[in-house]
N, C-alpha and C positions, 0 to 999 in steps of 0.2 A: 516433410520438412524435417530437416536434421538439425540437431541442437546439439552443439559440442559443449556438453555441460559435464564438468568432472564433479561425479556424484559418488561420495565415499561413506557408504552405510557405518563404515567405523566411526568416521568423523560424528555422526548423528549420534552413535550411541553414547560416545564422550561427552558430546555436549547436553545430551540429555540428562546423564548422569551429575555433570558440573551443576547444570540449572538446579536439580532437584535438590543437590547440596546447599546452593547459595539460597534458595528459596526460604531455609530455615532463618537468615539474615533480614528477610523484608516481610512488611505488613501485608503489602498485595502486589499485584503484578498490574502492570500497564501494557496491554498488546496493541500492536500497530498494524492496521492493514489498509490496504486502497480501497475506498469506497467505491470505485468502479468495478472493482473484482472483489467483492468480500469474501467468497468461497476460495477462489483461486489465490488470495494473497494470504491465506491462514496455513501455518504449519498444521499438517493432518494429526499430529499427536498433541496438539497444543492443550485440549481439554485434559487429556490425561497426565500431561506433563505440570499443569499447573492446578490440577486437582486440589481442593482443601484451602485455596487462596482466593481472597475477593480479587476479583479482577475487572480493570476498565479498559473496554476496547475502543480504541480510537479509530474512528473511520476517516484516514487522511484524503485530502483532496477531494473533500465531499462537494466543494463548489463547482467541480466539473461533472457533478452527475444532477440528476432532476431530484429536486427537493424531497418530494412524495416517496420516492423509491428509496432514499437514503433513509428517512424517517421510518418505512416499512422494517428496514434493517434493523435499524436502533431498538424498534420492538420487539421484533424475532429475537435478536440476539440477548437481550436484557431480560435475564431470569435470575431469580434469587442472587446471589452474592456476585452476580456480572452485569455490568452496566455498559452500555454501548453509547458513545458520543459522536457527532459528526464535527470534524475539525479541518483546519487547515494548518499544518506544522509549520509552515513558512511565514505565514502572514499573522498566524497566532489566532485564526479565527476559532471559537468555541473552547479555547483552552481555559478562559477563566472558570468555565463550567467544572473543570476537574476537580477543583477543592471541596465545593459543595457536596460532589458525588463521593469524594474519600471520606468525609465527615458522616455522609450517610452509612458507606459500607462499614466503616469502624468505629461507629457510635459505641456499641456496647464496650468493646476493647478500652476505648479512651475514657468513656465514663468510668471504668475501673480504676486506670491510671489516675484520674482526677480524684476519685474517691480516697487513693492513697497519698494525695497530695502533690502529684506530679502536674506542674504548670505549662512547663514548656514542653509539649509533646513533639517529638520530630517523628514524622512517618517516613518509613522506607520503602522504596517500591523497586522493583526490577522491571525495565524495560525489554519486551520481547517482540519479535519480529522477522520476518524473512528479509534477506537483503534486498537494498533499494525500496523499501516503501515509505521511507522518510523516519526513520529510528533517529539518526543524527540531527537531522533537521528538529526534531522534538526536543531532543536533550538540549540542543545549542538554544531554541527559543526558548526553553523552560531555565536556562542557566544564565541566557542573556551574552553567552560568549561562546566562541568557537572552542569546545572541548572536545566533541567527538568529531573524527575526521570524517566530513561529507564526501559522497561519491565513495561508496564502499567499495573495498576490494575484499570480496567474500571471503572469509577464512582467516583472515588476521584477527588474533583475538587480543584484546587490549587488555591489560592488567587490570586487576581489582580497584575501582576507586568509586568514591561516593560523590556524587555529583550536587552539589548545593543548589536550592532555587529559593525563591523568596517567600515561598508560601508554606515554609515550614515543612517541606518534602524534599527527602534525598533520594537521588536516582542511581541505580547500577545499571550499567550496559549488560546485556546478555553475554555471557561467556560463550565463545563458540559462534557457530553458523546455524541457524534453524532454515533447514530447505523445504519450499514446498514440495507437492507432489508431481515432480517433472515427467513421470511415465504417463500421465494423463495427457494425452495430445491437447484438448481443449484448455487445459490448466497452462500448458506450455505456451499455446498461442495467446492466450489472455495476459501473460506476463510480457510476452514480447509486444503486443499492442501497447502496452501502458509504458514500456521502456524499463521494466523491473529485471528483465534478461538483457544485457547489454547488445546492442545491435552488431557487435562485430563477430558475435557467434552465429548469426541469422543471414538467410538469404533476404536481403532488404525487398529485392522486389516481388519476390514470392510471399513475404509477410504483407505486403501493401495490397495484393491480390485478395489474400483472406481476410485484411481488415474491410475493404470494399463490399465483397461478398456478405460478410456479417452485418455492415452497415446498411446494405440494401435491403436486408429483412429488417433489423430493430429501428433503423433511423432512416428511412428513405427520404422523406420530406426534407430533413435537415441537410442530408448529403447533396440533394437539389438546389436548395437554397444558397447552401454555401458556394457550390459551382457553378451556379447559373445552369443548370442543365433540366431543358424541358423534360426529358424522361430519361429513365434508367434502363440499361439493356440487360437482360437475363444474364449476360455473359459480363463477369466484373472486369475483363480484360478491355472488353470494350469500353465500359465506363471509364478506365482509368484513361483510354485514348483520349475518350471525350474531354476528360479533366485537362489531360496534358494539351489538348488542342486550345483550350479555354487560358490556361494559365502560360502558353507560349512555351512548353518544356518541349520544343522541336530541333532536332539538329538539321543538318544541311542534308538535303535531298527529302525534307519531310518526314523524316524517322523521329518516332518517339523516343525522347531522351528518358528511359524507364528509370534509370536510377536517380535522376534528379527529381522526378514526379514522384516516385515512391518516397523519398525523403520528405517531400513537401506535405504529401499526405499524412503521414506517419506523425510528423512535427505538429502539423495543424490539429490532428486528432488528440495528441497528447497535452497539448496546449488549451483544448477546449474551444479551438475556432471553429470546429465543426458543429458544436452546439455540446449543451450538457447532455451526456450519455452515459447510463451504466451498463455495462457489457452482461453483468448478471444481476437478475431480478429476484425477488423474494418468492 
């Protein structure tokens, strides 16, 4: 599968430099990942970039995953001054847990400020994450209005602005764009399956075959149940043919309308209709 993704290492270096400079202005980092692909939706250098700052990792779209697996991820990622939280940035589920976590992570610092007589403590956080994992949705939900432009056009840097929230937290969107590790084929596929990579740059029919191939291994029963299939063929293309016939995605002469059925399968997976499925387990 060929993905036409403009990848400029120079941009990445500039972004890393800007983030490190701006880290001096914040108390902590809020990193957003997709709960379905916790590893693939992380920037590979994020630990190094954010070292020395407390961090909250929000596993977004966690309601599209098996709860037990998300819980395991939260436990694995929560070490020292890093805490992970299962959320949904669109509905707001889990976001009320952020304030107690911030208080916990910044307790010593805030105690010192209170000892100096400072009462109204404003906490500042930088929001980081690769494109299309829910950064804008998170900022909008926290600010209760549409400040960040949702539907990212990766590469467009917004001017530095502090976004106020109702919990005494001010947010800064990341300068520049943090890219995932595209050179890894599996990472590229995971990002494409979940819609983090735009469908215009991918062969949609090939992607649907790859997704069915994966689901036949990790969630065969959910696949059978959703599409009312008696059994799954070893060949994912045959499974797609069966699904297309069940769904009436057939054109004149009995030919399969692959474009239509591919879009259906991808949309239903992304919307959680095939079931709660984590593509990456702990």
